[in-house]
N, C-alpha and C positions, 0 to 999 in steps of 0.2 A: 339435439346434434349433438355426438360426439363432438367433444375442444380435440382437432389432430387430426379428424374425420375426412377428409374432404376429396366430394365424388366429383363426376362433371352433369351437368343440366343435363344433361338428356337423360344417363342411367340412375338421378335421383329423381324426375318428374315420372321416370315408369317405377320406379321403385314407389313413388309413390300412393300410388294406387291403391295400396294392395294396405296403406294406415289404417280402414272401417276395421278390416279382417283382426287385432290389436284390438285386446279393452285400455291398454296404458301404453305408452305414448314414452315409454321406457323401456317395452316391451318390441315399441313396435322399430326402434331405436339397433335396441338391439337388435332385429329383422335384418337390417341394412344392413350393420358390420359382418352378419354372417354370413350375406347373399355377397357382400364382397369380395370378402376375405376367398371364401369358396371359388369367386370367380377369378382370382387374380394368386391365391393358391399356389403353385405348381408341384411339390411335395406331396403328401400324405395329406388326406383331404381329414383327417377327425371331425373331432369340436374345438381341440383347442386348436391346431390347426386350420381352421377359419380362424382363426380370431390370430394367429402368427400373419395371415396371408395379409387384411387388412392392416398389420402395423401397431395395433390396439393392447399390445400383447401387457405391457408396460402401463395398461393406465388401467382396461377392466377384468375384471380378478376370472380366471377358468371356470369360480364358480358359477358366477352368472350366464353366464356363457352354457353351461352347462345345462344350469335352468328353465336356461329360455327352450333344452328341448324338453325336463324331465317338470317338469311343475312351473312353465304362469300356460295362463290361459288361452288359447287359440286353436281353433277350427282346423286340419288341413282339410275337412270337407270344403268350406266357407273362401280359404284360402284356392283354392284349387280349381272351383268356379268362377267367382273371379278372375281366374288366369286364363279362365275360359271363354266371359266375357270380353276380356280385354281383345284375346285373339280373335273373336267372333266378326266385334265389331271394327280392329284392324288392318288384318289379313283376310277379312274373308268383301267375296258385296254382298249386298245388302238383303238381298232373295236366294242366295247359294247355299245349298242344300248344304247340312252340314255332316262330314263323313269322322268318325273314331273309329278307330280300327283297337282293337285287345288283342291284348296276349303275357305271357306269365313270365319270370324270371326272377333263379337262385339270383345271391348276395350270399354265402359260403359262410356260418358265423360257426363259432367256435365256443363250447366253454355247457357246461348243464345250465348258468342262471339266467341265460340267455333268451326274452321271453320271445315265446311261441320261436323256436328253432328245434326242428327235425327232420327226418332226414323223406327226401324226396324225390319228385324227378327231376334233372339237371340238364336240358338240352344240349349247353354249348361244356361240359363235362366229355372229354380229350377221350376214347374206347367207345366200346360198346358199352361197357356199363356205364348205364345212363342218371346216374344217384350223385346227389348229392347233403350237404346236415346247414342247412342256413332257414335263412327268411323267405317262401316266397312269397311271392310280390303278384297280383292281380293289376294291370298301366292299360289302361284307358288313356288315347292320345286325339284327338282331334288333326288330322291331315286336311296340310293345304296344299297351295298352289303360289311359290314366290317368282316370281319375275325374272330374278340371275340363279334359278338351280331350275334343270333341260326334267325331272322329274322331280315327290309328289315329294315333301319333309313334316313327317310327324312329333305334334310338340306334346306327349304327356302331362296330364291336368288331374286327372281322379285318381284316384290307391286303395289296393282296401291287403291287406294282410295274410292269409293263407291262417285258417289256427289249428292245420292238421284233421290224421280221421277221427270220423264222427259231428269236424265243425261247416258251416258252410262252404262246398265242393267253387271250387276257381269257377264255376259258370253259377253260379248263384252268385259266386260276388262278380260278374263280372255283369249280369243279371237289374242287383243294385247301381251298380255307376250306368248302365246305363237307359232306369230310372231318375236319376238326378239330374242327368242332360236333360230329358224329353221334359221335364217337370225346369228347371233352368229358362227352353227355350222352346215354351210355348207354338204353340203353331207355325212352329221351324220345320224345316223334313231335316230328319233326322236317320240317317245311314250307320248302322254299325256291320264287323265285320272283322270277321274270326279265323281261327287255322280253323281243322277241323277239330282239336277238340272241340271246342266249344258249340254247341247245339244242344237243343232241348228247349221242352216247353218256357223257362219263366225268362227265353228270350226272346216271345212272342210281347214286347212290350210295345201297348197303349203308343202310340201316333209317332210309330219310328219302323222300321226296320230292318231284316239280319241279311249279310250273307255268310255261308260259309263252303268250306269243301268239303263235298263227299268220301264217302271211305270209301272204297270198291267194293265192300259190302252192304252198301247200303240195302232196304227192300224201299221202292217206289212204288204206289200206286194212284193211279189217275181222278181226277178233279170228282167230290161228294157228286154220285148225284143227284140226280130232285126226284121230291118224292112221290110216291106211285099213286098215294092215296088209299094201301090196304093199310091196314091193324098192323102191331106191332112197328118197332122202334127201328126208326126210319136210317139207312147206313149213310154211316158217318166216310167210308173214302171208295172208291171206283176199283174195278180191276186190280188186280195186280202188273206192275207195268214190269219186274224185277230188278234186279241189281245196274249199274250203270252202263256195262258191259251187254247184258242183255237190251239198253236202251239205242244203243249203238246196231243193229243189227237190221232196223225202222224208219229212223233217223232222215231225218234231210237236213243235208247238210248245202248246207253257203257258205259262199266264200264276207268275208268282211272285213278293213280295215280299220286298225282298231289299236289305244293307244294304250302303252305300259311298258313301263321300266323306261322307262326315259327315248322308249324309240316308238315304230311306227310300225304295227306292226302287217302283210294280211298274214292272215287263216281262215279254216274253215271250222263253224260252230252248228251248233243244232240243240233248238230249242224246244221243248218239253213240256206241260203240263202239265205238275204230278204236287202229292200229296207223297211227302216223309211220316207218316202217320209213328214210326220207330218215336224219331225225334221230337217233332214239330204239334203232333194231334192230327188233323186233321185239319190243321191253317195249310189256306190254301197258297200254292209257290210254285215254280218256272226251276226247272234243271238247265242247265244252261254244259250244252258238252264242248270238251274248245278242242283240237286237235291242230297239228299246223298242215303244210301244204302238201307237208310232199314223203305223209301216211296215209295210207289206203284202206289202215284197220284198225278198230279198238279208240280209241282217244288220251289221248293227254294231260286232262284236265275237265274232273265236272266240278257243278255250281251248286249249291242248293241257293234259295233270295224267294222273300217272302215276298219280294218288293213285281207288283205286278204293275205297275206303270213306266217304270224304266227302260229306255232302249236297252237290245240287246251289249250294242259296244258299252253302253256307262256300267252293264255288270259286271263286265272281262273287268274292264280299267278301276274298276272299284275294287274287284277283289285283288286287285295289281297291286293298290293301294296300301292293301295291310300290310306291306314290307318293310317300307319304311319305320317305323316299331320296330323295324328287328334290329334296326343300322341305327336307331335313336336309342338304344339300351344298351348297344355296346358302344356306342360314340360317349353315351353319357358316360362311359361303367369303366374306359378305356382313357382318357380324354377328361374330365372332369372327375370321376374321382370316386362315386357315388358306388357306397357301397363297403368304406374305410372307416369308416369312425368303428365306432368300439363299443358302446354302449350297448345296456342290457335291461334296465326300467324299464316295465310296461308302455308308457306315453315314451319313453327317450325313444327306444325302438320303432313305432307306430308311426314315429314326424318324421323323423331323420330322411329319412332314404324320401315322401314324398316333396317332401322339403328342397331337397336336391335337387332334384327332377324337375320342380315349377321353374328351380335360376336353370335349371341348362334350355326351362324354356324360356324362362322368360330375354337368354343370354341371344335366341332367337332373332328373339319379336325383338326386343333391340337395333339388330341389324342389318334386319329385314324393315324394320324407318325412318331409321335416324343414321345409322354404320354404315351401308352397304355406300364401293363405289369403286365402278371398272379397274379405278387400278390397282386396288388389291392383288388382281390373282397376273400382273403388269410384273406388280411393282416380288411375286415372290417368284413368279418368274426369272428372274432376273438374278432371286437370291440361290436361286436352288434350280437349274434349266432343267434339269434332268423329272422336270415334273413338262414333259412337252406337250402332252396329256390335257393336261390340266383347262377345264374351259370354267370350266364355275366353282364359287368358294363353298371349302368346306363348314364343319364346323371347327375343326380346326383351326381357317382361318377368322372366322368368323370370331373367336373369343379368346384369339390369340392378339384381336384388336379391339378390343374392351380392356382387357387389359394392360393396353400403351395406353387408351383412350382414362383408363386410371393411374395409372403414373405420370401420365402427361398433367390431369390434371392439378397430383399433388405439388408438379413441381414451379406450376409457374403461379402455387396456392405458399406460395415461397418471397419475399421480399429480395426485388434483386440489389441490394445493400448486402444482401442476408444467405447467401447461397449456404443449402442446404447438404455438403456432400452424402449421406444416406440416400437422398432421394435420387440422386444424378447411379451414384450406384447401384439402388432398386433398378433401376430402368435398363443400363448398362445386363447386367441381367434376367431382367425379366426379355431383353431383344436376343439374350445365348438363349435361354432358354427354347425359345421360338424355334432359329436357326436350327435350333438339335430334331 
């Protein structure tokens, strides 16, 4: 441990679980330093910003922390899988299935020498031209239910950097991540979910299911018919059922109460045994059509799933549980400054964003296991009464409480006879930043 780096026992013990990821104790110490600095820093979260956030800029060379990402021996996948096991162990029931949400996002970067920076789709871009230049990441996050939140929360764990045209597609990269999680938790039910862009045969992974949204032009077929005993190749799909709109004319609708987006809604659903041959080959599946009770025709949402066992309400709720990965990406960029680093080398680019996302997930794990208290909302409403509708903590509240805990540990580490005014000043600045 670095001299002068004082951490709360709860935060230190959580980070200690990741010691096996690093080959050297000095590398693990830098991991502690940078993870703490990323949380504590309230301005630019560059690599040297993380060093400054930990208050160790005069003790550790900035060359050392830069080499942590560009040269030191440690694996991003091993870090993410250990984090995934920590989440499953501490935040899920022993027999609960693992729900994994997938999405991709762009971190804008400039400069010709930035590794794997390309012009690509940017869903967050303003205006009709959804294009941007930078690093495009495919992200897999485990979705959990927290007792103090009325909606699911997504914790990113595994990542892949898109290599541009001619390389593995985002669907292929998502398939790699799903296989890693299935291998890490053998015998455990694992359900993958993604938006309409994530479909294909590669996502049919053993011991897992996949759920996605059907595009309006998807061609659906009936289940594979039984063998006739005649000569020739047997049929791989049934009769053509048409597009989702055509299915609504003969669908049998039923009223159903489902939990989605933090609400309990009554909706109309129709379930049809189908094969999406163009995307998943002859893999058996189901199409779930969803529409509001006030609608008399058509559908509002069409879902395709390879899960043949779960109930219809679970399928609808599962697709709705994909949304938290969108909010996780937005919160990580806005509140934790992920993507603000300016490194260019291959290993540094491939490690910095996954490292930062793992710290984001660790903040939530810390708050859910040791940090939460009902008074957190009461004190927030007392300080900011205009948030009258606020009933549960957001990530902003979680990271603010961890920052206060980090500063309190530094203050209490100073002898009573030798007060350090700099540490009290840091506490006042942190409180001011939280209030702002």
